[in-house]
Residue frames as qw, qx, qy, qz and C-alpha x, y, z in Angstrom:
[[0.103, 0.417, -0.073, 0.900, 135.84, 123.51, 95.57],
 [0.423, -0.654, -0.615, 0.127, 134.34, 124.95, 98.75],
 [0.102, -0.916, 0.015, -0.389, 134.19, 128.08, 100.90],
 [0.243, 0.499, -0.623, 0.551, 136.70, 128.98, 103.59],
 [0.463, -0.253, 0.560, -0.638, 134.12, 127.75, 106.18],
 [0.874, 0.103, -0.293, -0.373, 133.30, 124.47, 104.46],
 [0.468, -0.451, 0.746, -0.148, 134.17, 121.27, 106.40],
 [0.724, 0.313, -0.517, -0.333, 134.86, 118.19, 104.24],
 [0.808, -0.302, 0.499, -0.081, 134.92, 114.59, 105.41],
 [0.167, 0.641, -0.620, -0.421, 137.77, 113.73, 103.08],
 [0.236, -0.078, 0.963, 0.108, 137.39, 109.98, 103.04],
 [0.453, 0.546, 0.660, -0.249, 133.73, 110.42, 101.95],
 [0.321, 0.765, -0.212, -0.517, 134.71, 112.91, 99.26],
 [0.010, 0.429, -0.849, -0.308, 136.87, 110.13, 97.86],
 [0.349, 0.197, 0.907, -0.127, 134.13, 107.58, 98.19],
 [0.462, 0.689, 0.362, -0.425, 131.69, 109.68, 96.28],
 [0.295, 0.762, -0.364, -0.446, 133.98, 110.77, 93.49],
 [0.216, -0.324, 0.899, 0.201, 135.40, 107.29, 92.95],
 [0.587, 0.390, 0.677, -0.211, 132.02, 106.20, 91.58],
 [0.472, 0.823, 0.110, -0.296, 132.50, 108.38, 88.53],
 [0.804, 0.289, 0.219, 0.471, 134.61, 108.05, 85.39],
 [0.327, -0.713, 0.033, 0.620, 137.27, 110.73, 85.74],
 [0.315, -0.040, 0.572, 0.756, 137.74, 110.87, 81.98],
 [0.039, 0.645, 0.664, 0.375, 134.15, 112.16, 81.50],
 [0.053, -0.428, 0.034, -0.902, 132.56, 115.55, 82.06],
 [0.459, -0.553, -0.687, 0.112, 131.11, 115.75, 85.65],
 [0.114, -0.461, 0.173, -0.863, 129.75, 118.67, 87.68],
 [0.578, -0.345, -0.738, 0.054, 128.94, 117.18, 91.11],
 [0.016, 0.145, -0.443, 0.885, 127.36, 118.78, 94.12],
 [0.112, -0.547, -0.826, 0.073, 123.97, 119.57, 95.64],
 [0.099, -0.670, -0.298, -0.673, 121.37, 122.25, 95.95],
 [0.100, -0.362, 0.436, -0.818, 120.35, 124.32, 98.97],
 [0.086, -0.318, -0.892, 0.310, 118.20, 123.10, 101.92],
 [0.188, 0.476, 0.292, -0.808, 116.13, 126.26, 101.26],
 [0.449, 0.566, 0.664, 0.190, 113.36, 126.03, 98.71],
 [0.130, 0.963, 0.134, -0.195, 113.38, 129.82, 98.41],
 [0.267, -0.686, 0.506, 0.449, 117.12, 129.94, 97.76],
 [0.464, 0.047, 0.802, 0.374, 116.79, 127.27, 95.08],
 [0.359, 0.774, 0.521, 0.033, 114.00, 129.27, 93.43],
 [0.001, -0.955, 0.083, 0.284, 115.99, 132.47, 93.55],
 [0.143, -0.596, 0.695, 0.376, 119.19, 130.88, 92.27],
 [0.688, 0.246, -0.523, -0.439, 118.50, 127.37, 90.78],
 [0.898, -0.230, 0.315, -0.202, 117.77, 123.85, 91.74],
 [0.903, 0.389, -0.022, 0.180, 120.29, 122.92, 89.03],
 [0.226, 0.809, -0.392, 0.374, 123.17, 124.78, 90.63],
 [0.780, -0.180, -0.461, 0.384, 125.78, 123.20, 92.91],
 [0.293, -0.940, -0.033, -0.173, 126.06, 125.52, 95.96],
 [0.489, 0.603, -0.476, 0.414, 129.60, 126.57, 96.70],
 [0.381, -0.602, 0.490, -0.502, 129.26, 126.53, 100.50],
 [0.934, -0.106, 0.273, -0.206, 128.40, 122.82, 100.32],
 [0.304, -0.508, 0.706, 0.389, 131.20, 122.36, 97.92],
 [0.845, 0.457, 0.131, -0.245, 131.28, 120.86, 94.45],
 [0.560, -0.334, 0.631, 0.420, 133.60, 118.89, 92.20],
 [0.612, 0.696, -0.142, -0.348, 134.47, 119.29, 88.51],
 [0.922, -0.003, 0.290, 0.256, 136.20, 116.46, 86.69],
 [0.465, -0.438, 0.364, 0.678, 139.59, 117.11, 85.11],
 [0.325, 0.258, 0.629, 0.657, 138.53, 117.10, 81.42],
 [0.031, -0.847, -0.514, -0.134, 135.62, 119.35, 82.24],
 [0.370, -0.804, -0.009, 0.466, 137.92, 121.75, 84.10],
 [0.433, -0.160, 0.497, 0.735, 140.22, 121.87, 80.99],
 [0.170, 0.557, 0.645, 0.496, 137.19, 122.64, 78.79],
 [0.225, -0.887, -0.380, 0.136, 135.97, 125.27, 81.23],
 [0.486, -0.554, 0.128, 0.663, 139.31, 127.00, 81.27],
 [0.373, 0.161, 0.558, 0.724, 139.04, 127.66, 77.62],
 [0.067, -0.575, -0.528, -0.621, 135.86, 129.62, 77.86],
 [0.389, -0.610, -0.578, 0.377, 135.38, 130.79, 81.48],
 [0.203, -0.319, -0.056, 0.924, 136.66, 134.33, 81.09],
 [0.164, -0.137, -0.507, -0.835, 134.29, 134.92, 78.15],
 [0.388, -0.467, -0.785, -0.123, 131.47, 133.13, 80.00],
 [0.328, -0.553, -0.524, 0.559, 131.50, 135.15, 83.22],
 [0.045, -0.160, 0.125, 0.978, 131.55, 138.43, 81.25],
 [0.288, -0.289, -0.650, -0.642, 128.13, 137.43, 79.88],
 [0.535, -0.574, -0.617, -0.066, 126.65, 137.22, 83.38],
 [0.214, 0.372, -0.368, 0.825, 127.51, 140.43, 85.26],
 [0.523, -0.451, 0.007, -0.723, 124.24, 140.28, 87.21],
 [0.851, -0.198, -0.485, -0.035, 124.83, 136.91, 88.79],
 [0.394, -0.769, 0.363, -0.350, 125.82, 136.72, 92.50],
 [0.740, -0.423, 0.519, -0.065, 128.57, 134.41, 93.60],
 [0.056, 0.487, -0.801, -0.344, 131.13, 132.22, 91.91],
 [0.362, 0.131, 0.921, -0.050, 128.86, 129.15, 92.22],
 [0.484, 0.683, 0.361, -0.412, 126.11, 131.01, 90.31],
 [0.318, 0.746, -0.412, -0.416, 128.50, 131.97, 87.53],
 [0.181, -0.295, 0.928, 0.138, 129.96, 128.44, 87.49],
 [0.505, 0.385, 0.736, -0.235, 126.42, 127.07, 86.92],
 [0.464, 0.769, 0.031, -0.440, 125.95, 129.45, 84.03],
 [0.149, 0.639, -0.685, -0.316, 129.10, 128.26, 82.39],
 [0.344, -0.030, 0.938, -0.036, 128.17, 124.60, 82.99],
 [0.566, 0.572, 0.482, -0.346, 124.86, 125.32, 81.18],
 [0.383, 0.780, -0.308, -0.388, 126.82, 126.78, 78.22],
 [0.041, 0.434, -0.889, -0.142, 128.91, 123.57, 78.12],
 [0.766, -0.056, -0.408, -0.494, 125.66, 121.45, 78.26],
 [0.427, 0.083, -0.831, 0.348, 126.83, 119.73, 81.47],
 [0.575, -0.620, -0.272, -0.459, 124.06, 119.13, 84.06],
 [0.285, -0.568, 0.602, -0.484, 124.48, 118.92, 87.79],
 [0.660, -0.074, -0.748, 0.011, 125.02, 115.41, 89.13],
 [0.462, -0.666, 0.152, -0.566, 123.41, 115.63, 92.53],
 [0.597, 0.004, -0.718, 0.357, 125.03, 114.06, 95.56],
 [0.449, -0.768, -0.261, -0.375, 122.96, 114.81, 98.74],
 [0.769, -0.380, -0.261, 0.443, 125.95, 114.36, 101.04],
 [0.328, 0.239, -0.017, 0.914, 127.12, 117.85, 100.09],
 [0.236, -0.737, -0.606, 0.184, 125.48, 120.25, 102.57],
 [0.157, 0.584, 0.046, 0.795, 125.09, 124.03, 102.03],
 [0.337, -0.426, -0.652, 0.529, 123.30, 124.20, 105.45],
 [0.066, -0.365, -0.168, -0.914, 121.05, 127.16, 104.54],
 [0.563, -0.639, -0.502, -0.148, 119.34, 127.09, 107.94],
 [0.056, -0.597, 0.450, -0.662, 119.72, 128.72, 111.39],
 [0.714, -0.463, 0.221, -0.476, 119.63, 127.24, 114.86],
 [0.583, -0.375, 0.713, -0.111, 120.11, 123.68, 116.01],
 [0.476, 0.412, -0.644, -0.435, 121.23, 121.14, 113.37],
 [0.413, -0.145, 0.855, -0.278, 120.18, 118.17, 115.49],
 [0.711, 0.400, 0.445, -0.369, 117.10, 117.41, 113.38],
 [0.584, 0.708, -0.298, -0.263, 118.85, 117.94, 110.02],
 [0.153, 0.567, -0.810, -0.003, 121.88, 115.79, 110.82],
 [0.414, -0.095, 0.849, -0.314, 120.00, 113.04, 112.56],
 [0.704, 0.494, 0.411, -0.301, 117.73, 112.78, 109.56],
 [0.028, -0.593, 0.598, 0.539, 120.61, 112.53, 107.10],
 [0.833, 0.354, -0.142, -0.401, 119.78, 110.80, 103.80],
 [0.908, -0.167, 0.357, 0.140, 121.21, 107.35, 103.09],
 [0.661, 0.659, -0.085, 0.348, 124.44, 108.58, 101.56],
 [0.667, -0.137, -0.277, 0.678, 127.93, 109.50, 102.92],
 [0.170, -0.941, -0.147, 0.253, 128.27, 112.75, 104.76],
 [0.685, 0.432, 0.102, 0.577, 130.58, 114.77, 102.45],
 [0.272, 0.278, -0.130, 0.912, 130.48, 118.34, 103.70],
 [0.244, -0.764, -0.548, 0.237, 128.97, 120.82, 106.16],
 [0.292, 0.383, 0.106, 0.870, 128.80, 124.60, 105.98],
 [0.248, -0.665, -0.160, -0.686, 127.59, 127.82, 107.66],
 [0.624, -0.332, -0.609, 0.359, 128.81, 126.99, 111.12],
 [0.164, 0.089, -0.206, 0.961, 128.92, 130.72, 111.86],
 [0.415, -0.204, -0.116, -0.879, 125.12, 130.94, 111.81],
 [0.790, -0.280, -0.483, -0.254, 124.10, 127.67, 113.47],
 [0.637, -0.678, 0.294, -0.218, 124.43, 126.54, 117.07],
 [0.002, -0.504, 0.863, -0.016, 127.50, 124.36, 117.97],
 [0.719, -0.001, -0.579, -0.383, 126.46, 120.81, 117.11],
 [0.631, -0.243, -0.670, 0.307, 127.46, 119.65, 120.62],
 [0.349, -0.882, -0.144, -0.283, 126.19, 121.61, 123.66],
 [0.640, -0.731, 0.138, 0.195, 128.82, 123.15, 125.90],
 [0.693, -0.097, 0.362, 0.616, 131.41, 123.26, 123.11],
 [0.128, 0.661, -0.191, -0.714, 132.61, 126.02, 120.78],
 [0.764, 0.538, -0.012, -0.356, 131.90, 125.60, 117.10],
 [0.444, 0.622, -0.643, -0.044, 135.38, 124.50, 116.02],
 [0.241, -0.328, 0.849, -0.336, 135.68, 122.22, 118.99],
 [0.723, 0.189, 0.484, -0.455, 132.37, 120.60, 118.20],
 [0.729, 0.572, -0.278, -0.254, 133.38, 119.92, 114.57],
 [0.221, 0.535, -0.804, 0.134, 136.61, 118.28, 115.72],
 [0.464, -0.135, 0.756, -0.442, 134.65, 116.16, 118.20],
 [0.828, 0.358, 0.170, -0.396, 132.30, 114.91, 115.43],
 [0.614, 0.620, -0.479, -0.092, 135.30, 114.03, 113.25],
 [0.251, -0.465, 0.817, -0.231, 136.77, 111.88, 115.99],
 [0.780, 0.149, 0.539, -0.281, 134.01, 109.31, 115.19],
 [0.703, 0.663, -0.152, -0.210, 134.96, 109.57, 111.50],
 [0.035, 0.651, -0.758, -0.003, 138.45, 108.26, 112.35],
 [0.436, -0.123, 0.872, -0.184, 136.89, 104.90, 113.20],
 [0.384, 0.383, 0.819, 0.187, 134.20, 104.60, 110.54],
 [0.067, 0.327, -0.121, -0.935, 133.89, 107.65, 108.29],
 [0.204, -0.150, -0.767, -0.590, 131.57, 105.76, 105.91],
 [0.330, -0.519, -0.788, -0.019, 128.98, 105.41, 108.69],
 [0.165, -0.168, -0.354, 0.905, 129.22, 108.89, 110.24],
 [0.354, 0.183, 0.274, -0.875, 125.75, 110.24, 111.23],
 [0.375, -0.055, -0.785, -0.489, 124.04, 107.35, 109.42],
 [0.571, -0.225, 0.229, -0.755, 120.61, 106.72, 110.78],
 [0.328, -0.063, -0.942, -0.029, 119.35, 103.57, 112.44],
 [0.541, -0.320, 0.059, -0.775, 115.96, 102.99, 114.06],
 [0.433, -0.100, -0.893, 0.070, 114.83, 100.46, 116.67],
 [0.560, -0.560, -0.113, -0.601, 112.39, 100.08, 119.55],
 [0.005, 0.141, -0.852, 0.505, 112.61, 99.09, 123.19],
 [0.446, -0.305, -0.658, -0.525, 109.36, 97.10, 123.08],
 [0.466, -0.391, -0.722, 0.329, 109.11, 96.44, 126.72],
 [0.192, -0.456, -0.311, 0.811, 109.34, 100.16, 127.70],
 [0.351, 0.788, 0.499, 0.083, 107.57, 101.34, 124.57],
 [0.192, -0.763, 0.197, 0.586, 110.38, 103.61, 123.44],
 [0.724, 0.666, 0.102, 0.144, 111.33, 104.66, 119.92],
 [0.562, -0.597, 0.281, 0.498, 115.11, 105.00, 119.44],
 [0.587, 0.804, 0.016, 0.094, 116.76, 106.99, 116.65],
 [0.704, -0.410, 0.252, 0.522, 120.56, 106.51, 116.26],
 [0.465, 0.873, -0.141, 0.046, 122.69, 108.94, 114.30],
 [0.913, -0.173, -0.074, 0.363, 125.96, 107.01, 114.50],
 [0.597, 0.097, -0.087, 0.792, 128.89, 108.96, 115.87],
 [0.034, -0.433, -0.059, -0.899, 126.67, 111.96, 116.72],
 [0.439, -0.200, 0.387, -0.786, 123.44, 111.42, 118.78],
 [0.195, -0.280, -0.937, -0.075, 120.88, 108.96, 119.98],
 [0.384, -0.186, 0.120, -0.897, 117.33, 110.15, 120.67],
 [0.105, -0.257, -0.952, 0.128, 114.79, 108.20, 122.73],
 [0.375, -0.174, -0.104, -0.905, 111.15, 109.09, 122.52],
 [0.391, 0.102, 0.779, -0.481, 108.23, 107.72, 124.55],
 [0.710, 0.459, 0.300, -0.442, 105.69, 105.76, 122.53],
 [0.642, 0.078, 0.655, 0.390, 106.02, 104.09, 119.14],
 [0.325, 0.740, -0.138, -0.572, 106.75, 106.33, 116.16],
 [0.898, 0.361, 0.245, 0.052, 106.94, 104.69, 112.78],
 [0.624, -0.168, 0.350, 0.678, 110.18, 104.52, 110.80],
 [0.313, 0.644, 0.455, 0.530, 108.47, 106.65, 108.19],
 [0.250, -0.952, -0.143, -0.105, 108.08, 109.43, 110.82],
 [0.658, -0.655, 0.170, 0.330, 111.50, 109.00, 112.41],
 [0.672, 0.087, 0.358, 0.642, 113.52, 109.07, 109.19],
 [0.182, 0.823, 0.289, 0.454, 112.12, 112.59, 108.45],
 [0.383, 0.163, -0.328, 0.848, 114.26, 115.48, 109.80],
 [0.260, -0.768, -0.557, 0.178, 112.64, 117.19, 112.75],
 [0.215, 0.802, 0.093, 0.550, 112.50, 121.03, 112.72],
 [0.620, -0.578, -0.206, 0.490, 115.02, 121.83, 115.40],
 [0.349, -0.144, 0.243, 0.894, 116.22, 124.59, 113.01],
 [0.337, 0.758, 0.319, -0.458, 114.58, 127.49, 111.19],
 [0.717, 0.511, 0.336, 0.334, 114.76, 128.29, 107.51],
 [0.555, 0.099, 0.103, 0.820, 117.11, 130.71, 105.80],
 [0.035, -0.508, -0.229, -0.830, 114.55, 133.52, 105.65],
 [0.078, -0.057, -0.685, 0.722, 113.43, 133.04, 109.22],
 [0.556, -0.087, -0.137, -0.815, 109.75, 132.73, 108.41],
 [0.488, -0.036, 0.796, -0.356, 107.39, 130.20, 109.98],
 [0.743, 0.419, -0.168, -0.494, 106.69, 128.31, 106.77],
 [0.732, -0.225, 0.641, 0.054, 107.25, 124.54, 106.50],
 [0.774, 0.557, 0.285, 0.097, 107.17, 124.83, 102.75],
 [0.086, 0.941, -0.315, -0.085, 110.35, 126.88, 102.83],
 [0.490, -0.474, 0.715, 0.156, 112.51, 123.72, 102.90],
 [0.511, 0.462, -0.569, -0.449, 113.56, 121.70, 99.90],
 [0.372, 0.052, -0.926, 0.046, 112.87, 118.45, 101.72],
 [0.611, -0.545, -0.480, -0.314, 110.27, 116.98, 104.04],
 [0.085, 0.317, -0.612, 0.720, 110.28, 117.93, 107.73],
 [0.535, -0.532, -0.645, -0.121, 108.25, 117.07, 110.81],
 [0.345, -0.812, 0.111, -0.457, 107.54, 118.70, 114.09],
 [0.111, 0.493, -0.773, 0.384, 109.97, 118.03, 116.94],
 [0.075, 0.099, 0.937, -0.327, 107.15, 116.31, 118.88],
 [0.308, -0.363, -0.640, -0.603, 103.59, 115.41, 118.12],
 [0.625, -0.684, -0.337, -0.168, 102.77, 115.27, 121.83],
 [0.160, -0.854, 0.377, -0.320, 104.49, 116.85, 124.82],
 [0.836, -0.387, 0.388, -0.037, 105.36, 113.36, 126.13],
 [0.898, 0.297, 0.212, 0.247, 107.29, 112.68, 122.98],
 [0.087, 0.942, -0.324, 0.015, 109.93, 115.35, 123.27],
 [0.847, 0.276, -0.398, 0.218, 113.22, 113.47, 122.48],
 [0.657, -0.697, 0.247, 0.149, 115.70, 112.59, 125.21],
 [0.625, 0.729, -0.265, 0.093, 119.01, 113.29, 123.55],
 [0.784, -0.480, 0.273, 0.284, 122.37, 111.55, 124.11],
 [0.393, 0.869, -0.290, -0.086, 125.45, 112.95, 122.52],
 [0.892, 0.207, -0.278, 0.289, 128.61, 111.07, 121.57],
 [0.467, -0.852, 0.230, 0.059, 131.24, 111.30, 124.28],
 [0.218, -0.622, 0.710, 0.247, 133.86, 108.93, 122.96],
 [0.920, 0.322, -0.079, -0.209, 134.53, 106.32, 120.31],
 [0.211, -0.634, 0.738, 0.096, 137.21, 103.66, 120.38],
 [0.756, 0.304, -0.511, -0.273, 138.13, 100.46, 118.58],
 [0.737, -0.399, 0.510, -0.194, 138.17, 97.15, 120.49],
 [0.310, 0.523, -0.745, -0.275, 140.84, 95.00, 118.73],
 [0.227, -0.093, 0.952, -0.183, 139.96, 91.86, 120.63],
 [0.470, 0.451, 0.686, -0.324, 136.28, 92.00, 119.58],
 [0.243, 0.122, 0.570, 0.775, 136.92, 93.78, 116.29],
 [0.031, -0.756, -0.617, -0.217, 134.23, 96.30, 116.94],
 [0.127, 0.390, -0.117, 0.904, 133.79, 100.01, 117.55],
 [0.334, -0.560, -0.686, 0.324, 132.45, 101.06, 120.91],
 [0.032, 0.511, 0.127, 0.850, 130.64, 104.40, 121.09],
 [0.252, -0.448, -0.675, 0.530, 129.66, 105.98, 124.43],
 [0.086, -0.543, -0.328, -0.768, 126.79, 108.47, 124.37],
 [0.219, -0.245, -0.645, 0.690, 125.72, 110.50, 127.42],
 [0.023, -0.759, -0.648, -0.066, 122.42, 112.11, 128.32],
 [0.154, 0.245, -0.025, 0.957, 122.12, 115.84, 127.83],
 [0.120, -0.543, -0.734, 0.389, 119.83, 117.06, 130.57],
 [0.091, -0.158, -0.184, -0.966, 117.22, 119.64, 129.62],
 [0.406, 0.152, 0.516, -0.739, 113.74, 120.52, 130.80],
 [0.124, -0.183, -0.878, -0.424, 110.94, 118.32, 129.54],
 [0.494, -0.305, -0.108, -0.807, 107.19, 119.04, 129.69],
 [0.455, -0.134, 0.744, -0.470, 105.27, 117.23, 132.38],
 [0.414, 0.092, -0.764, -0.486, 103.98, 113.95, 130.94],
 [0.685, -0.174, 0.348, -0.616, 100.80, 112.20, 132.13],
 [0.813, 0.218, -0.488, -0.230, 101.63, 108.95, 130.41],
 [0.833, -0.472, 0.270, -0.097, 102.46, 105.89, 132.41],
 [0.852, 0.427, -0.173, 0.250, 105.28, 105.04, 130.02],
 [0.725, -0.473, -0.027, 0.499, 108.67, 104.87, 131.77],
 [0.134, 0.973, -0.125, -0.143, 110.77, 107.99, 131.39],
 [0.845, 0.375, -0.163, 0.344, 114.06, 107.58, 129.45],
 [0.007, -0.862, 0.319, -0.394, 115.77, 110.04, 131.77],
 [0.819, -0.486, 0.301, -0.053, 116.70, 107.09, 133.97],
 [0.874, 0.238, 0.158, 0.394, 119.14, 106.10, 131.21],
 [0.197, -0.904, 0.156, 0.346, 122.31, 108.23, 131.61],
 [0.115, -0.563, 0.700, 0.424, 124.59, 106.34, 129.22],
 [0.895, 0.357, 0.161, -0.214, 124.09, 104.42, 125.99],
 [0.346, -0.480, 0.713, 0.376, 126.81, 102.12, 124.66],
 [0.769, 0.539, -0.022, -0.343, 126.67, 101.38, 120.91],
 [0.590, -0.301, 0.688, 0.298, 128.51, 98.39, 119.49],
 [0.662, 0.699, 0.022, -0.268, 129.32, 98.37, 115.80],
 [0.766, -0.048, 0.423, 0.482, 131.66, 96.73, 113.30],
 [0.007, -0.589, 0.299, 0.750, 133.59, 99.01, 110.97],
 [0.635, 0.488, 0.598, 0.041, 132.04, 98.98, 107.52],
 [0.127, -0.552, 0.297, 0.769, 134.26, 100.93, 105.09],
 [0.028, -0.005, 0.789, 0.613, 132.76, 99.21, 102.02],
 [0.277, 0.469, 0.713, -0.442, 129.08, 99.87, 102.85],
 [0.353, 0.679, 0.002, -0.643, 128.67, 102.25, 99.93],
 [0.101, 0.318, -0.824, -0.458, 129.78, 99.60, 97.43],
 [0.075, 0.328, 0.942, -0.008, 126.50, 97.86, 98.13],
 [0.137, -0.629, -0.520, -0.561, 122.94, 99.03, 97.42],
 [0.094, -0.385, 0.345, -0.851, 122.05, 101.87, 99.87],
 [0.654, -0.485, -0.550, -0.186, 120.46, 100.64, 103.02],
 [0.326, -0.726, 0.344, -0.499, 120.36, 101.84, 106.62],
 [0.240, 0.202, -0.894, 0.321, 121.96, 99.75, 109.34],
 [0.632, -0.527, -0.495, -0.279, 119.66, 97.85, 111.63],
 [0.078, -0.482, 0.524, -0.698, 119.62, 98.57, 115.32],
 [0.705, -0.331, -0.618, -0.103, 118.89, 96.24, 118.25],
 [0.411, -0.704, 0.313, -0.487, 118.48, 96.76, 121.93],
 [0.583, 0.197, -0.757, 0.220, 120.78, 94.46, 123.87],
 [0.696, -0.599, -0.395, 0.020, 120.17, 93.06, 127.39],
 [0.224, 0.564, -0.396, 0.689, 121.76, 95.13, 130.18],
 [0.646, -0.488, -0.554, 0.192, 122.11, 94.36, 133.86],
 [0.382, -0.099, -0.235, 0.888, 123.65, 97.75, 134.66],
 [0.012, 0.812, 0.524, -0.258, 121.20, 100.34, 136.00],
 [0.046, 0.879, -0.021, -0.474, 121.12, 103.50, 133.89],
 [0.102, -0.488, 0.679, 0.539, 123.00, 102.00, 131.00],
 [0.821, 0.430, 0.234, -0.294, 121.53, 100.87, 127.68],
 [0.358, -0.343, 0.717, 0.489, 123.39, 98.80, 125.14],
 [0.690, 0.593, 0.101, -0.402, 122.62, 98.94, 121.47],
 [0.581, -0.110, 0.652, 0.474, 124.00, 96.99, 118.49],
 [0.462, 0.751, -0.031, -0.471, 124.14, 98.69, 115.07],
 [0.266, -0.381, 0.774, 0.430, 125.08, 96.82, 111.88],
 [0.248, 0.072, -0.740, -0.621, 124.02, 94.88, 108.80],
 [0.724, -0.005, 0.185, -0.664, 120.40, 93.80, 108.70],
 [0.350, -0.112, 0.928, 0.058, 119.85, 90.06, 108.77],
 [0.184, -0.154, -0.780, -0.578, 117.67, 88.29, 106.25],
 [0.348, -0.583, -0.676, -0.286, 114.01, 89.11, 106.75],
 [0.322, -0.367, -0.450, 0.748, 114.85, 91.72, 109.40],
 [0.028, -0.684, -0.431, -0.588, 112.19, 94.41, 109.56],
 [0.043, 0.092, -0.414, 0.905, 111.82, 97.48, 111.76],
 [0.529, -0.428, -0.451, -0.577, 108.51, 96.69, 113.46],
 [0.299, -0.308, 0.627, -0.650, 106.95, 96.33, 116.90]]
C-alpha cells in the first residue's frame, strides 16, 4: 500500500518481500525521518506515504476485525495510524525495512539520498514539498530520470561508495545512478556515510535532534563544499559486460578557498564503470568499493565501482 504520490522501485519491492515467508503474518514498512513525527504518531507504525506491505494471511485476519477495530479509534489521524492500531490488536509488530521512505523533510534531498542506508531503495514520497532531485528538471521528469538508472541495475540504485583521489587529496562520494560528490581534503568514511543536511526537518525548525537518524553539516570548512555531479546517462556495454554511467558537473557558486588543494571544478565529467549485480542483496550487506582509474583525458575522471577485493579497506 502507498499514497497516490508514492514512487516504488518495483524490482526492489520484490527483492525485499521475497525474504519473508508469505504464509506468516508480516507487517512491513518503515517509520518517519522526523523524530517529532514518530513521537506524535509512533516509531512502531509503518508510514503510509513510504508504503507498507501486509502478508496475505495477515490481510485475511485483518479483514475479519478491521471494521470493529477502526471504530475503536475515532481520534486517530490517517489510515496508516489506524492500521497500526489494528496490527497492535492482532499482536503483529512492525518489521522495519529502511528502504521505504516517507520523506518527511523539505528542501533538497541530495544529502538524504546520497547517504542512503545499505539496503535496496524501495520507495520515495512527498515530491510535492521537496525540490526536484535533478536541477533544471520538473519533479516528474526528475523521477523518471532517476529510474532510467534502475533499468540497468535496480539493486544498486543510489547505493553509496566512498573512495579517495590520494594525489589530489579529494574525498569522493558516489551515490550510484544519482550523484557523485567531490570534496577537497580527506573526510573519513564515518563522516561521509552520514547524510548531510541539505534538507530541513518537517517542522522547519533549526534543530538537528529533529531527525530520526544521524546527520552532519554540509561542510565543516568553506573549502569542503561538495562539487556535485549528476547522472546524465546510463548504458550497458555488451562487449565489456559492464554498465557505463556518465555524470556531469553542476556549476554553482563556491566560497573562495585559501587551500592549495586543486579544485575539482576542473573535472567536468565523471565516467563510472560497474558490473550489474542483481544478486547483491542475497549476500551479507556491504557497500561496493570505489577506485579512481587512470585518465589521460583532461577534465574527465574515471571511477570503478564494484565488489570489494579481499583485504580491501577504504583508507588513505
